[in-house]
C-alpha positions in Angstrom: 121.7 196.5 160.5 121.4 194.9 164.0 119.8 191.6 164.7 117.2 193.5 166.8 116.5 195.7 163.8 116.0 192.6 161.6 113.6 191.1 164.2 111.6 194.4 164.2 111.4 194.3 160.4 110.1 190.7 160.4 107.5 191.6 163.0 106.5 194.8 161.1 106.2 192.8 157.8 104.0 190.3 159.6 101.8 193.1 160.9 101.5 194.6 157.5 100.6 191.3 155.9 97.7 191.1 158.3 96.4 194.6 157.6 97.7 198.0 156.5 99.0 200.3 159.2 100.1 203.9 159.5 103.7 204.5 160.5 102.5 205.6 164.0 100.4 202.4 164.4 103.4 200.3 163.5 105.7 202.1 165.9 103.1 201.6 168.7 102.7 197.9 167.9 106.4 197.3 167.7 106.9 199.1 171.0 104.1 197.1 172.6 105.9 193.9 171.5 109.1 194.9 173.2 111.2 196.3 170.4 113.5 199.2 171.3 113.6 202.6 169.7 116.8 201.9 167.8 115.4 198.7 166.2 112.1 200.4 165.4 113.9 203.3 163.8 115.9 200.8 161.6 112.7 198.9 160.7 110.8 202.1 159.8 113.7 203.3 157.6 113.8 200.0 155.8 110.0 199.7 155.4 109.8 203.3 154.0 112.7 202.7 151.6 111.0 199.6 150.2 107.6 201.4 150.0 105.9 199.1 152.5 104.9 202.1 154.7 103.5 205.0 152.8 101.0 206.9 154.9 99.9 209.2 152.1 99.1 206.4 149.7 97.3 204.5 152.5 95.3 207.6 153.4 94.2 208.1 149.8 93.1 204.4 149.6 91.3 204.6 152.9 89.4 207.9 151.9 88.3 206.2 148.7 87.0 203.2 150.6 85.3 205.2 153.3 83.7 207.7 151.0 82.8 205.7 147.9 82.1 202.3 149.4 80.9 203.0 153.0 79.3 206.3 152.2 80.9 208.4 154.8 80.9 212.1 154.7 84.0 214.3 155.0 83.7 214.8 158.8 83.4 211.1 159.5 86.4 210.4 157.2 88.4 213.0 159.1 87.6 211.3 162.4 88.5 207.8 161.0 91.9 209.1 159.9 92.5 210.5 163.3 91.6 207.2 164.9 94.0 205.4 162.5 96.8 207.7 163.9 97.6 209.5 160.7 99.9 212.4 161.2 97.9 215.7 161.7 100.1 217.5 159.2 99.5 214.9 156.6 95.7 215.1 157.2 95.8 218.9 156.9 97.9 218.8 153.7 96.2 216.0 151.8 92.6 215.5 153.1 91.0 217.9 150.6 93.0 216.4 147.7 92.1 212.8 148.8 88.4 213.8 149.1 88.3 214.9 145.5 88.0 211.3 144.4 84.7 211.0 146.4 81.3 212.3 145.2 79.8 213.1 148.6 76.5 214.3 147.1 76.0 211.0 145.3 77.0 209.0 148.4 74.6 211.1 150.5 71.8 210.7 147.9 72.3 206.9 148.0 71.9 206.9 151.8 68.8 209.2 151.5 67.2 207.0 148.8 67.8 203.8 150.9 66.5 205.3 154.1 62.9 204.1 154.6 62.1 206.3 157.7 59.6 209.1 157.4 60.8 211.3 160.2 62.9 214.1 158.6 64.7 214.9 161.8 65.9 211.3 162.3 67.1 211.1 158.7 68.9 214.4 159.0 70.5 213.3 162.3 71.6 210.0 160.7 73.2 211.8 157.8 75.0 214.1 160.1 76.4 211.2 162.1 77.7 209.8 158.8 79.7 213.1 158.4 77.6 215.0 155.9 77.1 218.8 156.2 73.9 220.6 155.5 75.0 221.8 152.0 75.8 218.2 150.9 72.5 216.9 152.3 70.6 219.7 150.6 72.4 219.0 147.3 71.6 215.3 147.6 67.9 216.0 148.2 67.9 218.2 145.1 69.6 215.5 143.1 67.0 212.9 144.2 64.2 215.3 143.3 65.7 215.9 139.8 66.1 212.2 139.2 62.4 211.6 140.2 61.2 214.2 137.7 63.0 212.5 134.8 
């Protein structure tokens, strides 16, 4: 391994210690910091071999956080993954599987229950901005009504 490769690895590890990054984000950040393609290639090979960069695992953890903790719908999660520079092929292959760990109806119902506005159009628009589709919103309303009847 070259000295430049070792420097790129140290820089990448420093970046990863600060926050998780996708492979593409790391490549861009290392490029911005003046590392050459050869050194970046060595660094990425090392980081993947050690398990420090695993886009699929990172995607599953991010989907869990965005869906279950932040209450995002599937469309908003998709947009967030694209913004984080996840590979399009990985998103296509794994998004549905990753979203299985999220109860979108429950998350939408929580948002609905906490929304104090009375204007239905504004509530609907807000839920759509959070990435929920009409079927999920309808199911969430139904769940709230069933809970109120109990």
